[in-house]
All heavy atoms as a GROMACS GRO file, in nm:
protein
  623
    1LEU      N    1  11.109  -0.164   9.867
    1LEU     CA    2  11.075  -0.296   9.842
    1LEU      C    3  10.951  -0.318   9.762
    1LEU      O    4  10.863  -0.239   9.777
    1LEU     CB    5  11.057  -0.367   9.977
    1LEU     CG    6  11.178  -0.375  10.069
    1LEU    CD1    7  11.141  -0.421  10.203
    1LEU    CD2    8  11.290  -0.461  10.015
    2PRO      N    9  10.950  -0.414   9.676
    2PRO     CA   10  10.828  -0.443   9.597
    2PRO      C   11  10.720  -0.503   9.685
    2PRO      O   12  10.753  -0.556   9.787
    2PRO     CB   13  10.877  -0.534   9.480
    2PRO     CG   14  10.987  -0.611   9.549
    2PRO     CD   15  11.053  -0.511   9.642
    3PRO      N   16  10.600  -0.499   9.633
    3PRO     CA   17  10.488  -0.565   9.710
    3PRO      C   18  10.500  -0.713   9.710
    3PRO      O   19  10.562  -0.774   9.622
    3PRO     CB   20  10.366  -0.525   9.628
    3PRO     CG   21  10.397  -0.417   9.551
    3PRO     CD   22  10.544  -0.422   9.515
    4THR      N   23  10.475  -0.774   9.828
    4THR     CA   24  10.474  -0.916   9.844
    4THR      C   25  10.348  -0.973   9.800
    4THR      O   26  10.240  -0.938   9.861
    4THR     CB   27  10.508  -0.961   9.984
    4THR    OG1   28  10.630  -0.900  10.027
    4THR    CG2   29  10.520  -1.112  10.005
    5VAL      N   30  10.348  -1.060   9.703
    5VAL     CA   31  10.229  -1.126   9.644
    5VAL      C   32  10.245  -1.269   9.642
    5VAL      O   33  10.347  -1.332   9.596
    5VAL     CB   34  10.203  -1.072   9.493
    5VAL    CG1   35  10.084  -1.131   9.439
    5VAL    CG2   36  10.206  -0.922   9.486
    6SER      N   37  10.131  -1.344   9.696
    6SER     CA   38  10.146  -1.481   9.717
    6SER      C   39  10.069  -1.573   9.628
    6SER      O   40  10.071  -1.691   9.632
    6SER     CB   41  10.134  -1.512   9.867
    6SER     OG   42  10.000  -1.475   9.909
    7THR      N   43   9.972  -1.503   9.549
    7THR     CA   44   9.885  -1.581   9.470
    7THR      C   45   9.910  -1.542   9.316
    7THR      O   46   9.937  -1.424   9.297
    7THR     CB   47   9.735  -1.561   9.500
    7THR    OG1   48   9.698  -1.428   9.467
    7THR    CG2   49   9.711  -1.582   9.651
    8ASP      N   50   9.885  -1.638   9.239
    8ASP     CA   51   9.890  -1.612   9.095
    8ASP      C   52   9.788  -1.521   9.038
    8ASP      O   53   9.820  -1.439   8.957
    8ASP     CB   54   9.892  -1.748   9.019
    8ASP     CG   55  10.018  -1.844   9.035
    8ASP    OD1   56  10.118  -1.787   9.067
    8ASP    OD2   57  10.001  -1.970   9.026
    9LEU      N   58   9.674  -1.528   9.090
    9LEU     CA   59   9.566  -1.441   9.049
    9LEU      C   60   9.604  -1.296   9.076
    9LEU      O   61   9.585  -1.210   9.000
    9LEU     CB   62   9.440  -1.478   9.129
    9LEU     CG   63   9.313  -1.394   9.078
    9LEU    CD1   64   9.280  -1.380   8.942
    9LEU    CD2   65   9.196  -1.424   9.175
   10ALA      N   66   9.657  -1.267   9.198
   10ALA     CA   67   9.696  -1.136   9.241
   10ALA      C   68   9.811  -1.084   9.145
   10ALA      O   69   9.805  -0.964   9.096
   10ALA     CB   70   9.740  -1.135   9.384
   11LYS      N   71   9.903  -1.177   9.110
   11LYS     CA   72  10.016  -1.144   9.013
   11LYS      C   73   9.955  -1.107   8.874
   11LYS      O   74   9.997  -1.012   8.812
   11LYS     CB   75  10.107  -1.261   9.006
   11LYS     CG   76  10.195  -1.273   9.126
   11LYS     CD   77  10.276  -1.400   9.114
   11LYS     CE   78  10.351  -1.426   9.247
   11LYS     NZ   79  10.433  -1.536   9.245
   12GLU      N   80   9.864  -1.191   8.833
   12GLU     CA   81   9.803  -1.164   8.698
   12GLU      C   82   9.729  -1.026   8.701
   12GLU      O   83   9.715  -0.967   8.588
   12GLU     CB   84   9.703  -1.278   8.662
   12GLU     CG   85   9.778  -1.406   8.638
   12GLU     CD   86   9.677  -1.523   8.631
   12GLU    OE1   87   9.546  -1.499   8.614
   12GLU    OE2   88   9.727  -1.636   8.625
   13CYS      N   89   9.673  -0.985   8.809
   13CYS     CA   90   9.597  -0.860   8.816
   13CYS      C   91   9.689  -0.745   8.835
   13CYS      O   92   9.650  -0.619   8.848
   13CYS     CB   93   9.499  -0.870   8.943
   13CYS     SG   94   9.359  -0.987   8.892
   14GLY      N   95   9.822  -0.764   8.845
   14GLY     CA   96   9.918  -0.655   8.851
   14GLY      C   97   9.950  -0.613   9.000
   14GLY      O   98  10.019  -0.511   9.015
   15ALA      N   99   9.923  -0.702   9.092
   15ALA     CA  100   9.950  -0.667   9.230
   15ALA      C  101  10.096  -0.664   9.266
   15ALA      O  102  10.143  -0.612   9.369
   15ALA     CB  103   9.883  -0.754   9.321
   16GLU      N  104  10.183  -0.714   9.177
   16GLU     CA  105  10.329  -0.710   9.194
   16GLU      C  106  10.389  -0.569   9.167
   16GLU      O  107  10.506  -0.550   9.210
   16GLU     CB  108  10.394  -0.813   9.101
   16GLU     CG  109  10.389  -0.956   9.150
   16GLU     CD  110  10.475  -1.046   9.074
   16GLU    OE1  111  10.454  -1.046   8.946
   16GLU    OE2  112  10.542  -1.130   9.137
   17LEU      N  113  10.311  -0.488   9.118
   17LEU     CA  114  10.365  -0.353   9.085
   17LEU      C  115  10.327  -0.257   9.208
   17LEU      O  116  10.228  -0.272   9.258
   17LEU     CB  117  10.291  -0.298   8.957
   17LEU     CG  118  10.319  -0.370   8.829
   17LEU    CD1  119  10.237  -0.309   8.719
   17LEU    CD2  120  10.462  -0.356   8.789
   18SER      N  121  10.417  -0.173   9.233
   18SER     CA  122  10.389  -0.069   9.334
   18SER      C  123  10.295   0.032   9.279
   18SER      O  124  10.272   0.038   9.165
   18SER     CB  125  10.525  -0.006   9.386
   18SER     OG  126  10.570   0.079   9.267
   19MET      N  127  10.239   0.112   9.376
   19MET     CA  128  10.140   0.221   9.337
   19MET      C  129  10.212   0.312   9.236
   19MET      O  130  10.162   0.350   9.131
   19MET     CB  131  10.085   0.294   9.449
   19MET     CG  132   9.998   0.403   9.416
   19MET     SD  133   9.845   0.345   9.342
   19MET     CE  134   9.757   0.278   9.483
   20PHE      N  135  10.346   0.342   9.261
   20PHE     CA  136  10.419   0.429   9.182
   20PHE      C  137  10.434   0.370   9.028
   20PHE      O  138  10.402   0.443   8.938
   20PHE     CB  139  10.548   0.459   9.236
   20PHE     CG  140  10.639   0.559   9.158
   20PHE    CD1  141  10.608   0.694   9.163
   20PHE    CD2  142  10.742   0.507   9.076
   20PHE    CE1  143  10.687   0.777   9.085
   20PHE    CE2  144  10.810   0.599   8.994
   20PHE     CZ  145  10.780   0.736   9.000
   21GLU      N  146  10.459   0.241   9.028
   21GLU     CA  147  10.483   0.177   8.900
   21GLU      C  148  10.350   0.177   8.824
   21GLU      O  149  10.349   0.198   8.700
   21GLU     CB  150  10.526   0.042   8.918
   21GLU     CG  151  10.676   0.030   8.958
   21GLU     CD  152  10.715  -0.112   9.003
   21GLU    OE1  153  10.644  -0.176   9.092
   21GLU    OE2  154  10.820  -0.159   8.957
   22ARG      N  155  10.236   0.158   8.894
   22ARG     CA  156  10.112   0.157   8.824
   22ARG      C  157  10.076   0.291   8.760
   22ARG      O  158  10.024   0.301   8.660
   22ARG     CB  159  10.001   0.120   8.924
   22ARG     CG  160  10.002  -0.020   8.962
   22ARG     CD  161   9.893  -0.058   9.067
   22ARG     NE  162   9.917  -0.181   9.138
   22ARG     CZ  163   9.841  -0.236   9.223
   22ARG    NH1  164   9.717  -0.178   9.247
   22ARG    NH2  165   9.879  -0.338   9.292
   23LEU      N  166  10.103   0.400   8.842
   23LEU     CA  167  10.091   0.524   8.789
   23LEU      C  168  10.156   0.559   8.670
   23LEU      O  169  10.119   0.627   8.572
   23LEU     CB  170  10.111   0.641   8.899
   23LEU     CG  171  10.012   0.636   9.009
   23LEU    CD1  172  10.060   0.718   9.137
   23LEU    CD2  173   9.876   0.689   8.970
   24VAL      N  174  10.292   0.520   8.670
   24VAL     CA  175  10.374   0.545   8.559
   24VAL      C  176  10.328   0.459   8.431
   24VAL      O  177  10.320   0.514   8.317
   24VAL     CB  178  10.525   0.506   8.585
   24VAL    CG1  179  10.609   0.501   8.456
   24VAL    CG2  180  10.578   0.596   8.685
   25TRP      N  181  10.291   0.322   8.456
   25TRP     CA  182  10.237   0.244   8.345
   25TRP      C  183  10.111   0.312   8.287
   25TRP      O  184  10.077   0.289   8.167
   25TRP     CB  185  10.206   0.113   8.401
   25TRP     CG  186  10.322   0.017   8.393
   25TRP    CD1  187  10.410   0.004   8.499
   25TRP    CD2  188  10.376  -0.054   8.291
   25TRP    NE1  189  10.515  -0.092   8.449
   25TRP    CE2  190  10.485  -0.125   8.326
   25TRP    CE3  191  10.336  -0.077   8.152
   25TRP    CZ2  192  10.558  -0.207   8.238
   25TRP    CZ3  193  10.391  -0.164   8.072
   25TRP    CH2  194  10.518  -0.226   8.108
   26ALA      N  195  10.035   0.381   8.375
   26ALA     CA  196   9.913   0.450   8.320
   26ALA      C  197   9.940   0.568   8.246
   26ALA      O  198   9.840   0.636   8.207
   26ALA     CB  199   9.820   0.471   8.440
   27GLY      N  200  10.060   0.612   8.236
   27GLY     CA  201  10.094   0.727   8.153
   27GLY      C  202  10.130   0.857   8.237
   27GLY      O  203  10.151   0.964   8.173
   28ASN      N  204  10.135   0.849   8.375
   28ASN     CA  205  10.172   0.954   8.448
   28ASN      C  206  10.320   0.986   8.439
   28ASN      O  207  10.402   0.882   8.463
   28ASN     CB  208  10.132   0.944   8.594
   28ASN     CG  209   9.972   0.949   8.597
   28ASN    OD1  210   9.926   1.053   8.592
   28ASN    ND2  211   9.919   0.837   8.620
   29VAL      N  212  10.375   1.092   8.424
   29VAL     CA  213  10.511   1.126   8.406
   29VAL      C  214  10.569   1.158   8.543
   29VAL      O  215  10.511   1.244   8.625
   29VAL     CB  216  10.534   1.248   8.323
   29VAL    CG1  217  10.680   1.276   8.314
   29VAL    CG2  218  10.482   1.221   8.186
   30PRO      N  219  10.672   1.083   8.596
   30PRO     CA  220  10.728   1.107   8.715
   30PRO      C  221  10.790   1.237   8.732
   30PRO      O  222  10.848   1.282   8.635
   30PRO     CB  223  10.828   0.983   8.742
   30PRO     CG  224  10.808   0.906   8.625
   30PRO     CD  225  10.732   0.970   8.538
   31ILE      N  226  10.784   1.304   8.845
   31ILE     CA  227  10.847   1.430   8.869
   31ILE      C  228  10.947   1.411   8.986
   31ILE      O  229  10.922   1.353   9.093
   31ILE     CB  230  10.752   1.533   8.914
   31ILE    CG1  231  10.649   1.557   8.814
   31ILE    CG2  232  10.818   1.666   8.953
   31ILE    CD1  233  10.523   1.648   8.850
   32LEU      N  234  11.069   1.454   8.958
   32LEU     CA  235  11.182   1.438   9.050
   32LEU      C  236  11.166   1.522   9.168
   32LEU      O  237  11.142   1.649   9.159
   32LEU     CB  238  11.321   1.469   8.992
   32LEU     CG  239  11.444   1.453   9.076
   32LEU    CD1  240  11.468   1.316   9.125
   32LEU    CD2  241  11.569   1.508   9.004
   33LEU      N  242  11.172   1.473   9.285
   33LEU     CA  243  11.175   1.545   9.416
   33LEU      C  244  11.292   1.642   9.406
   33LEU      O  245  11.406   1.595   9.389
   33LEU     CB  246  11.177   1.457   9.528
   33LEU     CG  247  11.185   1.511   9.673
   33LEU    CD1  248  11.055   1.587   9.707
   33LEU    CD2  249  11.219   1.403   9.770
   34GLU      N  250  11.276   1.770   9.442
   34GLU     CA  251  11.392   1.857   9.441
   34GLU      C  252  11.442   1.898   9.574
   34GLU      O  253  11.556   1.924   9.593
   34GLU     CB  254  11.350   1.992   9.358
   34GLU     CG  255  11.321   1.954   9.218
   34GLU     CD  256  11.277   2.083   9.144
   34GLU    OE1  257  11.253   2.194   9.215
   34GLU    OE2  258  11.259   2.075   9.017
   35THR      N  259  11.341   1.901   9.678
   35THR     CA  260  11.383   1.941   9.806
   35THR      C  261  11.326   1.848   9.908
   35THR      O  262  11.206   1.822   9.894
   35THR     CB  263  11.335   2.090   9.835
   35THR    OG1  264  11.380   2.172   9.743
   35THR    CG2  265  11.375   2.136   9.975
   36GLN      N  266  11.396   1.803   9.994
   36GLN     CA  267  11.344   1.718  10.106
   36GLN      C  268  11.359   1.797  10.247
   36GLN      O  269  11.462   1.863  10.274
   36GLN     CB  270  11.408   1.587  10.114
   36GLN     CG  271  11.554   1.578  10.171
   36GLN     CD  272  11.554   1.570  10.317
   36GLN    OE1  273  11.462   1.524  10.390
   36GLN    NE2  274  11.661   1.621  10.381
   37TYR      N  275  11.261   1.772  10.325
   37TYR     CA  276  11.242   1.840  10.457
   37TYR      C  277  11.238   1.752  10.578
   37TYR      O  278  11.258   1.792  10.690
   37TYR     CB  279  11.118   1.934  10.457
   37TYR     CG  280  11.120   2.032  10.365
   37TYR    CD1  281  11.058   2.013  10.229
   37TYR    CD2  282  11.172   2.160  10.391
   37TYR    CE1  283  11.059   2.112  10.139
   37TYR    CE2  284  11.171   2.256  10.295
   37TYR     CZ  285  11.104   2.242  10.163
   37TYR     OH  286  11.112   2.334  10.075
   38ARG      N  287  11.231   1.616  10.556
   38ARG     CA  288  11.206   1.527  10.666
   38ARG      C  289  11.333   1.481  10.734
   38ARG      O  290  11.329   1.461  10.859
   38ARG     CB  291  11.134   1.410  10.610
   38ARG     CG  292  10.988   1.442  10.564
   38ARG     CD  293  10.913   1.330  10.531
   38ARG     NE  294  10.892   1.248  10.650
   38ARG     CZ  295  10.775   1.176  10.673
   38ARG    NH1  296  10.683   1.175  10.582
   38ARG    NH2  297  10.759   1.115  10.786
   39MET      N  298  11.433   1.463  10.664
   39MET     CA  299  11.552   1.399  10.728
   39MET      C  300  11.656   1.505  10.761
   39MET      O  301  11.665   1.613  10.705
   39MET     CB  302  11.622   1.304  10.622
   39MET     CG  303  11.547   1.179  10.597
   39MET     SD  304  11.640   1.064  10.480
   39MET     CE  305  11.578   1.139  10.328
   40HIS      N  306  11.738   1.475  10.861
   40HIS     CA  307  11.849   1.553  10.904
   40HIS      C  308  11.945   1.544  10.783
   40HIS      O  309  11.958   1.442  10.718
   40HIS     CB  310  11.916   1.502  11.026
   40HIS     CG  311  12.026   1.587  11.079
   40HIS    ND1  312  12.149   1.596  11.024
   40HIS    CD2  313  12.018   1.668  11.194
   40HIS    CE1  314  12.213   1.679  11.096
   40HIS    NE2  315  12.143   1.730  11.194
   41PRO      N  316  12.008   1.660  10.751
   41PRO     CA  317  12.103   1.666  10.639
   41PRO      C  318  12.214   1.552  10.650
   41PRO      O  319  12.256   1.502  10.553
   41PRO     CB  320  12.173   1.799  10.646
   41PRO     CG  321  12.064   1.882  10.706
   41PRO     CD  322  11.990   1.790  10.805
   42ALA      N  323  12.252   1.512  10.766
   42ALA     CA  324  12.356   1.400  10.793
   42ALA      C  325  12.297   1.274  10.732
   42ALA      O  326  12.377   1.189  10.698
   42ALA     CB  327  12.393   1.396  10.932
   43ILE      N  328  12.162   1.248  10.750
   43ILE     CA  329  12.099   1.128  10.703
   43ILE      C  330  12.076   1.129  10.563
   43ILE      O  331  12.091   1.035  10.490
   43ILE     CB  332  11.979   1.090  10.787
   43ILE    CG1  333  12.008   1.087  10.944
   43ILE    CG2  334  11.900   0.972  10.736
   43ILE    CD1  335  11.886   1.077  11.029
   44SER      N  336  12.032   1.249  10.517
   44SER     CA  337  11.995   1.252  10.369
   44SER      C  338  12.117   1.261  10.282
   44SER      O  339  12.097   1.245  10.162
   44SER     CB  340  11.907   1.375  10.338
   44SER     OG  341  11.973   1.489  10.367
   45ALA      N  342  12.241   1.274  10.336
   45ALA     CA  343  12.357   1.290  10.242
   45ALA      C  344  12.375   1.161  10.164
   45ALA      O  345  12.407   1.178  10.045
   45ALA     CB  346  12.478   1.308  10.333
   46PHE      N  347  12.357   1.048  10.216
   46PHE     CA  348  12.370   0.929  10.134
   46PHE      C  349  12.276   0.921  10.015
   46PHE      O  350  12.323   0.902   9.891
   46PHE     CB  351  12.369   0.799  10.224
   46PHE     CG  352  12.393   0.675  10.140
   46PHE    CD1  353  12.510   0.639  10.098
   46PHE    CD2  354  12.278   0.598  10.098
   46PHE    CE1  355  12.530   0.513  10.026
   46PHE    CE2  356  12.298   0.501  10.023
   46PHE     CZ  357  12.426   0.443   9.990
   47PRO      N  358  12.143   0.926  10.035
   47PRO     CA  359  12.060   0.916   9.923
   47PRO      C  360  12.077   1.039   9.827
   47PRO      O  361  12.070   1.013   9.711
   47PRO     CB  362  11.922   0.911   9.986
   47PRO     CG  363  11.928   0.949  10.133
   47PRO     CD  364  12.071   0.926  10.159
   48ARG      N  365  12.114   1.152   9.871
   48ARG     CA  366  12.117   1.262   9.786
   48ARG      C  367  12.237   1.234   9.690
   48ARG      O  368  12.227   1.263   9.565
   48ARG     CB  369  12.160   1.392   9.862
   48ARG     CG  370  12.041   1.464   9.927
   48ARG     CD  371  12.070   1.598   9.984
   48ARG     NE  372  12.134   1.582  10.120
   48ARG     CZ  373  12.254   1.625  10.138
   48ARG    NH1  374  12.333   1.681  10.043
   48ARG    NH2  375  12.315   1.599  10.260
   49CYS      N  376  12.348   1.182   9.738
   49CYS     CA  377  12.464   1.155   9.648
   49CYS      C  378  12.446   1.025   9.562
   49CYS      O  379  12.489   1.032   9.447
   49CYS     CB  380  12.586   1.141   9.736
   49CYS     SG  381  12.628   1.295   9.822
   50ASN      N  382  12.392   0.922   9.628
   50ASN     CA  383  12.393   0.792   9.557
   50ASN      C  384  12.269   0.769   9.476
   50ASN      O  385  12.271   0.685   9.386
   50ASN     CB  386  12.410   0.685   9.661
   50ASN     CG  387  12.551   0.691   9.717
   50ASN    OD1  388  12.648   0.654   9.653
   50ASN    ND2  389  12.562   0.738   9.836
   51PHE      N  390  12.152   0.830   9.500
   51PHE     CA  391  12.024   0.797   9.435
   51PHE      C  392  11.980   0.910   9.345
   51PHE      O  393  11.921   0.898   9.249
   51PHE     CB  394  11.917   0.752   9.530
   51PHE     CG  395  11.949   0.626   9.608
   51PHE    CD1  396  11.944   0.635   9.745
   51PHE    CD2  397  11.982   0.516   9.539
   51PHE    CE1  398  11.976   0.518   9.813
   51PHE    CE2  399  12.017   0.396   9.616
   51PHE     CZ  400  12.018   0.399   9.755
   52TYR      N  401  12.018   1.039   9.389
   52TYR     CA  402  11.969   1.158   9.319
   52TYR      C  403  12.076   1.230   9.249
   52TYR      O  404  12.058   1.331   9.195
   52TYR     CB  405  11.907   1.254   9.422
   52TYR     CG  406  11.774   1.204   9.478
   52TYR    CD1  407  11.768   1.124   9.589
   52TYR    CD2  408  11.653   1.230   9.411
   52TYR    CE1  409  11.642   1.078   9.640
   52TYR    CE2  410  11.528   1.172   9.454
   52TYR     CZ  411  11.523   1.101   9.572
   52TYR     OH  412  11.400   1.055   9.619
   53ASN      N  413  12.200   1.183   9.259
   53ASN     CA  414  12.321   1.233   9.198
   53ASN      C  415  12.325   1.387   9.217
   53ASN      O  416  12.364   1.465   9.134
   53ASN     CB  417  12.305   1.226   9.041
   53ASN     CG  418  12.306   1.078   8.997
   53ASN    OD1  419  12.380   0.997   9.055
   53ASN    ND2  420  12.227   1.034   8.905
   54GLY      N  421  12.310   1.421   9.349
   54GLY     CA  422  12.324   1.561   9.394
   54GLY      C  423  12.212   1.655   9.349
   54GLY      O  424  12.222   1.767   9.369
   55GLN      N  425  12.111   1.604   9.288
   55GLN     CA  426  11.993   1.684   9.232
   55GLN      C  427  11.899   1.722   9.348
   55GLN      O  428  11.813   1.807   9.330
   55GLN     CB  429  11.925   1.620   9.120
   55GLN     CG  430  12.012   1.606   9.003
   55GLN     CD  431  11.939   1.529   8.887
   55GLN    OE1  432  11.814   1.501   8.893
   55GLN    NE2  433  12.001   1.490   8.788
   56LEU      N  434  11.911   1.645   9.461
   56LEU     CA  435  11.804   1.665   9.574
   56LEU      C  436  11.886   1.756   9.673
   56LEU      O  437  12.002   1.743   9.707
   56LEU     CB  438  11.777   1.536   9.633
   56LEU     CG  439  11.684   1.537   9.760
   56LEU    CD1  440  11.550   1.589   9.710
   56LEU    CD2  441  11.671   1.404   9.819
   57CYS      N  442  11.805   1.860   9.721
   57CYS     CA  443  11.855   1.954   9.818
   57CYS      C  444  11.783   1.936   9.953
   57CYS      O  445  11.671   1.895   9.956
   57CYS     CB  446  11.835   2.100   9.771
   57CYS     SG  447  11.912   2.139   9.622
   58ASP      N  448  11.853   1.975  10.057
   58ASP     CA  449  11.790   1.975  10.193
   58ASP      C  450  11.710   2.109  10.211
   58ASP      O  451  11.772   2.220  10.189
   58ASP     CB  452  11.894   1.959  10.309
   58ASP     CG  453  11.947   1.819  10.313
   58ASP    OD1  454  11.866   1.723  10.312
   58ASP    OD2  455  12.078   1.813  10.318
   59GLY      N  456  11.600   2.104  10.241
   59GLY     CA  457  11.515   2.220  10.275
   59GLY      C  458  11.523   2.277  10.411
   59GLY      O  459  11.460   2.378  10.454
   60ILE      N  460  11.604   2.206  10.498
   60ILE     CA  461  11.624   2.247  10.639
   60ILE      C  462  11.771   2.250  10.671
   60ILE      O  463  11.854   2.183  10.602
   60ILE     CB  464  11.549   2.147  10.738
   60ILE    CG1  465  11.604   2.007  10.710
   60ILE    CG2  466  11.402   2.169  10.722
   60ILE    CD1  467  11.580   1.916  10.838
   61ASP      N  468  11.806   2.318  10.775
   61ASP     CA  469  11.950   2.320  10.825
   61ASP      C  470  11.950   2.225  10.939
   61ASP      O  471  11.856   2.185  11.006
   61ASP     CB  472  11.978   2.462  10.871
   61ASP     CG  473  12.120   2.478  10.918
   61ASP    OD1  474  12.201   2.480  10.827
   61ASP    OD2  475  12.145   2.478  11.040
   62GLY      N  476  12.068   2.168  10.959
   62GLY     CA  477  12.080   2.065  11.063
   62GLY      C  478  12.053   2.114  11.195
   62GLY      O  479  12.011   2.036  11.285
   63SER      N  480  12.062   2.242  11.222
   63SER     CA  481  12.030   2.304  11.347
   63SER      C  482  11.878   2.294  11.392
   63SER      O  483  11.845   2.303  11.498
   63SER     CB  484  12.076   2.458  11.350
   63SER     OG  485  12.003   2.526  11.259
   64ILE      N  486  11.796   2.277  11.278
   64ILE     CA  487  11.653   2.260  11.296
   64ILE      C  488  11.609   2.118  11.351
   64ILE      O  489  11.512   2.101  11.406
   64ILE     CB  490  11.575   2.301  11.177
   64ILE    CG1  491  11.602   2.453  11.146
   64ILE    CG2  492  11.425   2.269  11.188
   64ILE    CD1  493  11.542   2.489  11.004
   65ARG      N  494  11.708   2.028  11.337
   65ARG     CA  495  11.691   1.893  11.375
   65ARG      C  496  11.799   1.855  11.468
   65ARG      O  497  11.884   1.773  11.445
   65ARG     CB  498  11.706   1.795  11.252
   65ARG     CG  499  11.589   1.813  11.146
   65ARG     CD  500  11.463   1.759  11.186
   65ARG     NE  501  11.364   1.754  11.069
   65ARG     CZ  502  11.280   1.838  11.047
   65ARG    NH1  503  11.264   1.945  11.119
   65ARG    NH2  504  11.199   1.827  10.946
   66PRO      N  505  11.792   1.907  11.596
   66PRO     CA  506  11.896   1.875  11.694
   66PRO      C  507  11.883   1.733  11.744
   66PRO      O  508  11.780   1.667  11.726
   66PRO     CB  509  11.863   1.964  11.804
   66PRO     CG  510  11.724   1.997  11.796
   66PRO     CD  511  11.692   1.996  11.642
   67ALA      N  512  11.989   1.679  11.793
   67ALA     CA  513  11.998   1.540  11.842
   67ALA      C  514  11.902   1.539  11.969
   67ALA      O  515  11.900   1.628  12.046
   67ALA     CB  516  12.145   1.507  11.893
   68PRO      N  517  11.826   1.435  11.971
   68PRO     CA  518  11.729   1.412  12.092
   68PRO      C  519  11.815   1.399  12.223
   68PRO      O  520  11.925   1.339  12.214
   68PRO     CB  521  11.659   1.289  12.057
   68PRO     CG  522  11.670   1.265  11.918
   68PRO     CD  523  11.805   1.320  11.875
   69ASP      N  524  11.759   1.458  12.327
   69ASP     CA  525  11.817   1.438  12.461
   69ASP      C  526  11.807   1.285  12.504
   69ASP      O  527  11.714   1.220  12.465
   69ASP     CB  528  11.748   1.526  12.560
   69ASP     CG  529  11.778   1.684  12.527
   69ASP    OD1  530  11.889   1.705  12.472
   69ASP    OD2  531  11.695   1.756  12.567
   70GLY      N  532  11.894   1.251  12.597
   70GLY     CA  533  11.888   1.119  12.666
   70GLY      C  534  11.964   1.019  12.609
   70GLY      O  535  11.952   0.902  12.647
   71PHE      N  536  12.041   1.047  12.500
   71PHE     CA  537  12.124   0.945  12.433
   71PHE      C  538  12.265   1.019  12.425
   71PHE      O  539  12.273   1.123  12.370
   71PHE     CB  540  12.070   0.906  12.303
   71PHE     CG  541  12.160   0.804  12.225
   71PHE    CD1  542  12.136   0.676  12.254
   71PHE    CD2  543  12.250   0.841  12.136
   71PHE    CE1  544  12.205   0.566  12.191
   71PHE    CE2  545  12.325   0.740  12.070
   71PHE     CZ  546  12.310   0.609  12.101
   72PRO      N  547  12.366   0.943  12.465
   72PRO     CA  548  12.503   0.996  12.445
   72PRO      C  549  12.555   0.995  12.307
   72PRO      O  550  12.642   0.912  12.269
   72PRO     CB  551  12.594   0.916  12.549
   72PRO     CG  552  12.522   0.786  12.552
   72PRO     CD  553  12.374   0.807  12.534
   73TRP      N  554  12.520   1.084  12.218
   73TRP     CA  555  12.557   1.087  12.085
   73TRP      C  556  12.703   1.105  12.077
   73TRP      O  557  12.762   1.195  12.140
   73TRP     CB  558  12.486   1.203  12.008
   73TRP     CG  559  12.326   1.180  12.002
   73TRP    CD1  560  12.247   1.230  12.087
   73TRP    CD2  561  12.271   1.096  11.906
   73TRP    NE1  562  12.116   1.194  12.057
   73TRP    CE2  563  12.125   1.106  11.952
   73TRP    CE3  564  12.298   1.021  11.803
   73TRP    CZ2  565  12.031   1.045  11.869
   73TRP    CZ3  566  12.195   0.952  11.727
   73TRP    CH2  567  12.068   0.967  11.767
   74PRO      N  568  12.774   1.024  11.994
   74PRO     CA  569  12.913   1.052  11.976
   74PRO      C  570  12.948   1.190  11.923
   74PRO      O  571  13.044   1.250  11.960
   74PRO     CB  572  12.962   0.940  11.878
   74PRO     CG  573  12.855   0.839  11.890
   74PRO     CD  574  12.729   0.906  11.921
   75ASN      N  575  12.869   1.224  11.835
   75ASN     CA  576  12.883   1.367  11.766
   75ASN      C  577  12.742   1.429  11.767
   75ASN      O  578  12.662   1.405  11.675
   75ASN     CB  579  12.948   1.348  11.624
   75ASN     CG  580  12.961   1.494  11.572
   75ASN    OD1  581  12.915   1.592  11.617
   75ASN    ND2  582  13.029   1.483  11.446
   76PRO      N  583  12.710   1.520  11.864
   76PRO     CA  584  12.576   1.572  11.862
   76PRO      C  585  12.543   1.653  11.731
   76PRO      O  586  12.422   1.676  11.709
   76PRO     CB  587  12.588   1.667  11.981
   76PRO     CG  588  12.698   1.623  12.057
   76PRO     CD  589  12.802   1.560  11.969
   77CYS      N  590  12.635   1.703  11.657
   77CYS     CA  591  12.610   1.770  11.535
   77CYS      C  592  12.564   1.675  11.421
   77CYS      O  593  12.513   1.716  11.317
   77CYS     CB  594  12.734   1.855  11.485
   77CYS     SG  595  12.770   1.974  11.608
   78MET      N  596  12.593   1.543  11.445
   78MET     CA  597  12.562   1.442  11.348
   78MET      C  598  12.476   1.322  11.416
   78MET      O  599  12.530   1.228  11.448
   78MET     CB  600  12.683   1.391  11.275
   78MET     CG  601  12.649   1.295  11.155
   78MET     SD  602  12.790   1.258  11.066
   78MET     CE  603  12.823   1.405  10.971
   79PRO      N  604  12.348   1.351  11.439
   79PRO     CA  605  12.274   1.253  11.522
   79PRO      C  606  12.233   1.129  11.444
   79PRO      O  607  12.112   1.098  11.415
   79PRO     CB  608  12.154   1.334  11.569
   79PRO     CG  609  12.135   1.430  11.462
   79PRO     CD  610  12.262   1.467  11.402
   80VAL      N  611  12.330   1.050  11.406
   80VAL     CA  612  12.316   0.925  11.329
   80VAL      C  613  12.381   0.820  11.407
   80VAL      O  614  12.497   0.829  11.442
   80VAL     CB  615  12.366   0.938  11.185
   80VAL    CG1  616  12.347   0.819  11.112
   80VAL    CG2  617  12.313   1.058  11.116
   81CYS      N  618  12.311   0.712  11.437
   81CYS     CA  619  12.381   0.597  11.495
   81CYS      C  620  12.347   0.472  11.429
   81CYS      O  621  12.278   0.461  11.342
   81CYS     CB  622  12.335   0.591  11.635
   81CYS     SG  623  12.167   0.564  11.670
   0.00000   0.00000   0.00000
């Protein structure tokens, strides 16, 4: 989501741009993330396919991110609800 800016002065000063956009506008070249470690592979499957065109890899195996106890997961191997 973009920043929420409510004043014209803030808009004129560039506050409508995200920090990432500001860095790119300043001449920094973006680098594509190659490996992600935070999400369970079942959750990262959608962004990997739809936003990264398969260029993003999971740095962890699903077994490292087991389903939390205390919830009756329909499929414990895919802890997404």
